[in-house]
MDTraj code that builds the backbone (N, CA, C; nanometers):
import mdtraj as md
import numpy as np

residues = "MET ARG LEU LEU LEU ASP THR ASP ALA LEU LEU TRP LEU LEU ALA GLY ASP PRO ARG LEU GLY ALA GLN ALA ARG GLN GLU VAL GLU ALA ALA ALA GLU LEU VAL VAL SER ALA ALA SER LEU TRP GLU ILE ALA ILE LYS VAL SER ILE GLY LYS LEU ALA ALA LEU PRO GLY LEU PRO ALA VAL LEU ALA GLU ALA GLY VAL ARG ARG LEU GLY ILE GLU GLU GLU HIS LEU ARG ARG LEU GLU SER LEU PRO TRP HIS HIS ARG ASP PRO PHE ASP ARG LEU LEU ILE ALA GLN ALA GLN ALA GLU ALA LEU THR VAL LEU THR ALA ASP PRO ALA PHE GLY ASP TYR ALA VAL PRO ALA ARG ASP ALA ARG ARG".split()
xyz = np.array([
    [1.4056, -0.6480, 0.2340],
    [1.2860, -0.5898, 0.2931],
    [1.1663, -0.6286, 0.2061],
    [1.0560, -0.6601, 0.2703],
    [0.9298, -0.6907, 0.2029],
    [0.8409, -0.5679, 0.2172],
    [0.8107, -0.5014, 0.1044],
    [0.7402, -0.3732, 0.1059],
    [0.5953, -0.3868, 0.0632],
    [0.5067, -0.3336, 0.1462],
    [0.3656, -0.3188, 0.1120],
    [0.3460, -0.1749, 0.0661],
    [0.3109, -0.1573, -0.0607],
    [0.2903, -0.0230, -0.1149],
    [0.1511, 0.0253, -0.0793],
    [0.1414, 0.1426, -0.0174],
    [0.0075, 0.1972, 0.0036],
    [-0.0418, 0.2524, -0.1297],
    [-0.1669, 0.2928, -0.1344],
    [-0.2289, 0.3313, -0.2612],
    [-0.1554, 0.4461, -0.3289],
    [-0.1228, 0.5511, -0.2550],
    [-0.0523, 0.6643, -0.3160],
    [0.0849, 0.6226, -0.3676],
    [0.1586, 0.5459, -0.2893],
    [0.2917, 0.5017, -0.3332],
    [0.2811, 0.4188, -0.4609],
    [0.1814, 0.3327, -0.4676],
    [0.1603, 0.2521, -0.5880],
    [0.1310, 0.3408, -0.7083],
    [0.0381, 0.4347, -0.6920],
    [0.0017, 0.5237, -0.8026],
    [0.1203, 0.6090, -0.8464],
    [0.1964, 0.6607, -0.7512],
    [0.3135, 0.7416, -0.7842],
    [0.4175, 0.6590, -0.8596],
    [0.4382, 0.5348, -0.8152],
    [0.5347, 0.4473, -0.8810],
    [0.4924, 0.4194, -1.0250],
    [0.3665, 0.3846, -1.0445],
    [0.3166, 0.3522, -1.1782],
    [0.3248, 0.4711, -1.2731],
    [0.3011, 0.5909, -1.2193],
    [0.2983, 0.7117, -1.3027],
    [0.4354, 0.7770, -1.3191],
    [0.5362, 0.7255, -1.2485],
    [0.6661, 0.7927, -1.2498],
    [0.6589, 0.9298, -1.1852],
    [0.5681, 0.9441, -1.0902],
    [0.5427, 1.0722, -1.0239],
    [0.6602, 1.1088, -0.9331],
    [0.7103, 1.2323, -0.9438],
    [0.8238, 1.2731, -0.8601],
    [0.7912, 1.2813, -0.7108],
    [0.6645, 1.2728, -0.6738],
    [0.6328, 1.2705, -0.5301],
    [0.6882, 1.1451, -0.4631],
    [0.7091, 1.0387, -0.5404],
    [0.7777, 0.9211, -0.4869],
    [0.9264, 0.9535, -0.4878],
    [0.9824, 0.9675, -0.3692],
    [1.1195, 1.0151, -0.3553],
    [1.2251, 0.9179, -0.4045],
    [1.3454, 0.9696, -0.4201],
    [1.4576, 0.8900, -0.4708],
    [1.4901, 0.7732, -0.3782],
    [1.4913, 0.7977, -0.2474],
    [1.5200, 0.6898, -0.1523],
    [1.4106, 0.5838, -0.1578],
    [1.2861, 0.6267, -0.1692],
    [1.1751, 0.5318, -0.1790],
    [1.1882, 0.4471, -0.3052],
    [1.2260, 0.5089, -0.4158],
    [1.2454, 0.4339, -0.5412],
    [1.3563, 0.3299, -0.5249],
    [1.4635, 0.3673, -0.4558],
    [1.5719, 0.2721, -0.4310],
    [1.5227, 0.1558, -0.3455],
    [1.4408, 0.1856, -0.2445],
    [1.3876, 0.0794, -0.1594],
    [1.2966, -0.0137, -0.2386],
    [1.2185, 0.0420, -0.3305],
    [1.1329, -0.0408, -0.4163],
    [1.2201, -0.1329, -0.5013],
    [1.3237, -0.0771, -0.5625],
    [1.4116, -0.1562, -0.6490],
    [1.4862, -0.2644, -0.5717],
    [1.5221, -0.2353, -0.4470],
    [1.5999, -0.3291, -0.3666],
    [1.5137, -0.4271, -0.2875],
    [1.3837, -0.4075, -0.2859],
    [1.2956, -0.4899, -0.2027],
    [1.3032, -0.6371, -0.2426],
    [1.3041, -0.7227, -0.1423],
    [1.2996, -0.8663, -0.1671],
    [1.1638, -0.9064, -0.2236],
    [1.0616, -0.8311, -0.1858],
    [0.9258, -0.8588, -0.2339],
    [0.8455, -0.7294, -0.2311],
    [0.7712, -0.7044, -0.3381],
    [0.6765, -0.5927, -0.3435],
    [0.5366, -0.6504, -0.3343],
    [0.4554, -0.5876, -0.2487],
    [0.3210, -0.6380, -0.2224],
    [0.2216, -0.5240, -0.2376],
    [0.1071, -0.5542, -0.2993],
    [-0.0039, -0.4594, -0.3101],
    [-0.1274, -0.5283, -0.2547],
    [-0.1960, -0.4598, -0.1666],
    [-0.3156, -0.5139, -0.1031],
    [-0.4378, -0.5025, -0.1934],
    [-0.5272, -0.5988, -0.1792],
    [-0.6578, -0.5894, -0.2450],
    [-0.7287, -0.4618, -0.2017],
    [-0.7000, -0.4147, -0.0806],
    [-0.7615, -0.2905, -0.0320],
    [-0.7199, -0.1718, -0.1182],
    [-0.5950, -0.1681, -0.1623],
    [-0.5495, -0.0587, -0.2488],
    [-0.6156, -0.0668, -0.3858],
    [-0.6293, -0.1879, -0.4382],
    [-0.6963, -0.2038, -0.5674],
    [-0.8430, -0.1636, -0.5568],
    [-0.9039, -0.1941, -0.4449],
    [-1.0429, -0.1552, -0.4187],
    [-1.0531, -0.0022, -0.4107],
    [-0.9598, 0.0597, -0.3385],
    [-0.9605, 0.2054, -0.3267],
    [-0.9432, 0.2718, -0.4637],
    [-0.8546, 0.2168, -0.5456],
    [-0.8351, 0.2706, -0.6807],
    [-0.9638, 0.2587, -0.7614],
    [-1.0299, 0.1438, -0.7536],
    [-1.1552, 0.1235, -0.8277],
    [-1.2614, 0.2240, -0.7852],
    [-1.2694, 0.2518, -0.6566],
    [-1.3661, 0.3508, -0.6074],
    [-1.3318, 0.4888, -0.6619],
    [-1.2042, 0.5259, -0.6566],
    [-1.1633, 0.6582, -0.7068],
    [-1.1910, 0.6721, -0.8563],
    [-1.1707, 0.5653, -0.9323],
    [-1.2021, 0.5684, -1.0753],
    [-1.3524, 0.5862, -1.0945],
    [-1.4320, 0.5116, -1.0179],
    [-1.5778, 0.5151, -1.0366],
    [-1.6402, 0.6492, -1.0007],
    [-1.5771, 0.7254, -0.9110],
    [-1.6333, 0.8565, -0.8748],
    [-1.5623, 0.9714, -0.9465],
    [-1.4735, 0.9369, -1.0392],
    [-1.4094, 1.0384, -1.1215],
    [-1.2905, 1.1085, -1.0593],
    [-1.2364, 1.0559, -0.9497],
    [-1.1194, 1.1182, -0.8865],
    [-0.9879, 1.0685, -0.9460],
    [-0.9971, 0.9664, -1.0305],
    [-0.8771, 0.9055, -1.0869],
    [-0.9124, 0.8500, -1.2240],
    [-0.8218, 0.8653, -1.3187],
    [-0.8423, 0.8070, -1.4516],
    [-0.8286, 0.6550, -1.4428],
    [-0.9016, 0.5865, -1.5274],
    [-0.8968, 0.4402, -1.5292],
    [-0.7545, 0.3916, -1.5543],
    [-0.7217, 0.2801, -1.4929],
    [-0.5905, 0.2178, -1.5094],
    [-0.6112, 0.0805, -1.5724],
    [-0.6368, 0.0766, -1.7041],
    [-0.6652, -0.0518, -1.7680],
    [-0.5461, -0.1467, -1.7572],
    [-0.5770, -0.2715, -1.7309],
    [-0.4720, -0.3720, -1.7242],
    [-0.3859, -0.3675, -1.6001],
    [-0.4314, -0.2986, -1.4960],
    [-0.3489, -0.2856, -1.3752],
    [-0.3080, -0.4215, -1.3177],
    [-0.3998, -0.5170, -1.3026],
    [-0.3560, -0.6469, -1.2487],
    [-0.2456, -0.7125, -1.3323],
    [-0.2549, -0.7008, -1.4642],
    [-0.1522, -0.7595, -1.5508],
    [-0.0187, -0.6869, -1.5348],
    [-0.0240, -0.5552, -1.5237],
    [0.0984, -0.4764, -1.5037],
    [0.1671, -0.5190, -1.3741],
    [0.0890, -0.5350, -1.2682],
    [0.1457, -0.5762, -1.1399],
    [0.2054, -0.7162, -1.1490],
    [0.1332, -0.8070, -1.2145],
    [0.1828, -0.9442, -1.2287],
    [0.3130, -0.9480, -1.3082],
    [0.3185, -0.8732, -1.4178],
    [0.4398, -0.8692, -1.5006],
    [0.5584, -0.8131, -1.4231],
    [0.5318, -0.7211, -1.3313],
    [0.6387, -0.6610, -1.2512],
    [0.6768, -0.7481, -1.1316],
    [0.6079, -0.8604, -1.1136],
    [0.6384, -0.9494, -1.0023],
    [0.5841, -0.9028, -0.8688],
    [0.4853, -0.8132, -0.8712],
    [0.4245, -0.7626, -0.7483],
    [0.3220, -0.8644, -0.6994],
    [0.3318, -0.9006, -0.5727],
    [0.2366, -0.9962, -0.5152],
    [0.1116, -0.9228, -0.4704],
    [-0.0032, -0.9751, -0.5087],
    [-0.1311, -0.9195, -0.4637],
    [-0.1721, -0.9917, -0.3359],
    [-0.1998, -0.9130, -0.2337],
    [-0.2343, -0.9664, -0.1022],
    [-0.3843, -0.9550, -0.0801],
    [-0.4496, -1.0687, -0.0655],
    [-0.5924, -1.0701, -0.0371],
    [-0.6198, -1.0338, 0.1081],
    [-0.7462, -1.0274, 0.1407],
    [-0.7880, -0.9949, 0.2772],
    [-0.8211, -1.1258, 0.3480],
    [-0.7418, -1.1581, 0.4471],
    [-0.7533, -1.2856, 0.5175],
    [-0.8153, -1.2667, 0.6557],
    [-0.8571, -1.3768, 0.7140],
    [-0.9209, -1.3733, 0.8461],
    [-0.8306, -1.3097, 0.9517],
    [-0.7018, -1.3417, 0.9485],
    [-0.6082, -1.2845, 1.0464],
    [-0.5991, -1.1329, 1.0314],
    [-0.6058, -1.0845, 0.9094],
    [-0.6027, -0.9393, 0.8863],
    [-0.7241, -0.8738, 0.9524],
    [-0.8386, -0.9370, 0.9393],
    [-0.9613, -0.8814, 0.9976],
    [-0.9576, -0.8850, 1.1498],
    [-0.9009, -0.9915, 1.2058],
    [-0.8869, -0.9980, 1.3527],
    [-0.7999, -0.8834, 1.4031],
    [-0.6900, -0.8599, 1.3350],
    [-0.6016, -0.7499, 1.3761],
    [-0.6690, -0.6147, 1.3563],
    [-0.7435, -0.6012, 1.2487],
    [-0.8151, -0.4771, 1.2204],
    [-0.9121, -0.4438, 1.3334],
    [-0.9807, -0.5439, 1.3846],
    [-1.0777, -0.5226, 1.4926],
    [-1.0133, -0.4662, 1.6186],
    [-0.8875, -0.4991, 1.6409],
    [-0.8223, -0.4565, 1.7652],
    [-0.7330, -0.3330, 1.7486],
    [-0.7257, -0.2774, 1.6287],
    [-0.6426, -0.1579, 1.6094],
    [-0.7022, -0.0376, 1.6818],
    [-0.6188, 0.0413, 1.7483],
    [-0.6693, 0.1668, 1.8044],
    [-0.7095, 0.2618, 1.6912],
    [-0.7956, 0.3561, 1.7222],
    [-0.8524, 0.4459, 1.6211],
    [-0.7705, 0.5738, 1.6024],
    [-0.6380, 0.5604, 1.5918],
    [-0.5547, 0.6771, 1.5615],
    [-0.5836, 0.7283, 1.4205],
    [-0.6144, 0.6357, 1.3325],
    [-0.6336, 0.6670, 1.1906],
    [-0.7752, 0.6243, 1.1517],
    [-0.8468, 0.7101, 1.0824],
    [-0.9868, 0.6833, 1.0474],
    [-1.0053, 0.6260, 0.9075],
    [-0.9036, 0.6339, 0.8226],
    [-0.9175, 0.5859, 0.6850],
    [-0.9271, 0.4327, 0.6844],
    [-1.0388, 0.3772, 0.6368],
    [-1.0571, 0.2318, 0.6440],
    [-0.9566, 0.1536, 0.5592],
    [-0.9158, 0.2075, 0.4464],
    [-0.8183, 0.1377, 0.3624],
    [-0.6824, 0.1338, 0.4313],
    [-0.6397, 0.2457, 0.4870],
    [-0.5112, 0.2498, 0.5567],
    [-0.5124, 0.1615, 0.6804],
    [-0.6228, 0.1582, 0.7507],
    [-0.6328, 0.0715, 0.8689],
    [-0.6138, -0.0753, 0.8293],
    [-0.6724, -0.1138, 0.7161],
    [-0.6553, -0.2514, 0.6703],
    [-0.5105, -0.2771, 0.6294],
    [-0.4470, -0.1814, 0.5643],
    [-0.3057, -0.1978, 0.5285],
    [-0.2193, -0.2167, 0.6531],
    [-0.2484, -0.1419, 0.7572],
    [-0.1739, -0.1546, 0.8828],
    [-0.1915, -0.2946, 0.9404],
    [-0.3152, -0.3427, 0.9442],
    [-0.3422, -0.4773, 0.9959],
    [-0.2711, -0.5834, 0.9117],
    [-0.2735, -0.5665, 0.7808],
    [-0.2065, -0.6625, 0.6933],
    [-0.0554, -0.6594, 0.7139],
    [0.0011, -0.5411, 0.7254],
    [0.1455, -0.5300, 0.7466],
    [0.1860, -0.5970, 0.8773],
    [0.1064, -0.5794, 0.9810],
    [0.1360, -0.6443, 1.1084],
    [0.1293, -0.7961, 1.0951],
    [0.0241, -0.8456, 1.0331],
    [0.0035, -0.9900, 1.0219],
    [0.1076, -1.0572, 0.9325],
    [0.1510, -0.9872, 0.8291],
    [0.2406, -1.0466, 0.7294],
    [0.3866, -1.0043, 0.7463],
    [0.4167, -0.9281, 0.8515],
    [0.5531, -0.8780, 0.8765],
    [0.6074, -0.8016, 0.7555],
    [0.5282, -0.7043, 0.7099],
    [0.5644, -0.6211, 0.5956],
    [0.5976, -0.4800, 0.6427],
    [0.6823, -0.4119, 0.5678],
    [0.7106, -0.2704, 0.5881],
    [0.6251, -0.1928, 0.4896],
    [0.5555, -0.0905, 0.5369],
    [0.4660, -0.0125, 0.4509],
    [0.5417, 0.1064, 0.3929],
    [0.5276, 0.1250, 0.2627],
    [0.5798, 0.2447, 0.1967],
    [0.4629, 0.3401, 0.1808],
    [0.4670, 0.4519, 0.2545],
    [0.3538, 0.5437, 0.2606],
    [0.4015, 0.6871, 0.2818],
    [0.3214, 0.7806, 0.2377],
    [0.3479, 0.9222, 0.2664],
    [0.2644, 0.9708, 0.3839],
    [0.1855, 0.8823, 0.4415],
    [0.0926, 0.9180, 0.5481],
    [0.1602, 0.9056, 0.6847],
    [0.1806, 1.0169, 0.7550],
    [0.2475, 1.0106, 0.8855],
    [0.1673, 0.9367, 0.9920],
    [0.0382, 0.9164, 0.9714],
    [-0.0447, 0.8475, 1.0708],
    [-0.0031, 0.7017, 1.0891],
    [0.0663, 0.6441, 0.9916],
    [0.1126, 0.5062, 1.0069],
    [0.2106, 0.4961, 1.1235],
    [0.2790, 0.6048, 1.1552],
    [0.3737, 0.6065, 1.2658],
    [0.3093, 0.5898, 1.4020],
    [0.1775, 0.6041, 1.4092],
    [0.1058, 0.5870, 1.5357],
    [0.0798, 0.4401, 1.5684],
    [0.1196, 0.3509, 1.4794],
    [0.0929, 0.2082, 1.4963],
    [0.2231, 0.1300, 1.5024],
    [0.2134, 0.0107, 1.5597],
    [0.3291, -0.0784, 1.5691],
    [0.3467, -0.1505, 1.4355],
    [0.3911, -0.0742, 1.3371],
    [0.4160, -0.1300, 1.2045],
    [0.5333, -0.0531, 1.1433],
    [0.6312, -0.1247, 1.0874],
    [0.7411, -0.0531, 1.0238],
    [0.6920, 0.0189, 0.8986],
    [0.7340, 0.1425, 0.8825],
    [0.6912, 0.2222, 0.7674],
    [0.8079, 0.3046, 0.7161],
    [0.8082, 0.3254, 0.5866],
    [0.9065, 0.4103, 0.5204],
    [0.8319, 0.5253, 0.4541],
    [0.8943, 0.6420, 0.4524],
    [0.8325, 0.7605, 0.3936],
    [0.8479, 0.7568, 0.2421],
    [0.7372, 0.7512, 0.1723],
    [0.7378, 0.7428, 0.0261],
    [0.7863, 0.8712, -0.0395],
    [0.7892, 0.9810, 0.0345],
    [0.8299, 1.1092, -0.0243],
    [0.9805, 1.1306, -0.0221],
    [1.0521, 1.0483, 0.0488],
    [1.1979, 1.0676, 0.0603],
    [1.2727, 0.9932, -0.0468],
])
top = md.Topology()
chain = top.add_chain()
for i, resn in enumerate(residues, 1):
    res = top.add_residue(resn, chain, resSeq=i)
    for name in ("N", "CA", "C"):
        top.add_atom(name, md.element.get_by_symbol(name[0]), res)
traj = md.Trajectory(xyz[None], top)
């Protein structure tokens, strides 16, 4: 399975947070590929800048050392984003959904709104 980690799943994984469930941890360990979107890194940077999250120095290096692929925002992702129905209002999550569709990725997320879209998703809390 090729897993796209949403922002919360990524943060929980990095912190060893118990909100990332045992089954989700097994799926991360067994994944053929782990992917993190530039959108998640952007969201983290915004949260750090407004004081909602402590700085994560060296995050890109940590991801690279762990073999996590960073996914940029491509033209096809934007085309899919334009045509997504508005079930979900969060702009970062909407982009993750479009990227998962375009790249045939399964999203690891705790957000039930991902289930409203034609994208495979796994519950990060399980």
